[in-house]
C-alpha positions, 0 to 999 in steps of 0.5 A: 081106305088109302093104299098105305092103310090097306098095306098096313092092315095087310101087314098087321093081319099077316103078323097076327096070323104069323104070331098065332101060328108061332105061339099056337094060339087062336087069332082072337087070343092074339088080338085080345093080348094086343088090345086096341092100343097094341093093334094101333101101334102095330099099324103105326109101326107097319111101314118100318116093320115091313123091313124086318122079318115076321119072325123078329117082329112076332118074337117082339110082340110075343115078349112085349105083350106076354103072349103065352104058348097055347095049344091051338095048333093049326099046322101039325095035323094039317093033311093038306098044304098049309096056306101062307100066313100072308095069304090068310093076312090078305083074306082078313085085310079084304074082309076088314076093308069090306065090312068096316065102317070108315074110321072103325077098321081097328074095331072090325079087325078085333071083331073078325079075329075074335069071331067064329069065322076066324076059327073056320078060316084057321081050320086048314083041313077044310077049304074055308080059307079058299072060299070067295071073300064075299062068301066069307064076309056074308057068313061072318055077317050072318054069324054062321057059315052059309050053305 
């Protein structure tokens, strides 16, 4: 993966996290709404969209892909400091780069965001999102959180 591709995946993963928080949806719901074509479009547009606020781009994504308001609120009931959406985006982008076969990064993005690990990472009342990315990748591959 080139440096530009890394940056684009980091941006899109952060955008998915931001949009999920704004619309109160699971991260997999956002990737499902975007679909493969939508994710590829966001990756293509990432260099330009870097210049815009996440709020603006997220609002456009919500409108364009008709993402409804959900009830998966990971922020309100959080007892601890909520990690920045870009920190979570970085975690996802590292996992994608490490887990994806070359040329299948979009497929891996969709799998990771729709897997159990995404919901575990999104539970900010646990320390899962602070875990070593290698641990998260191994857990993701195993299909459950390793002891």
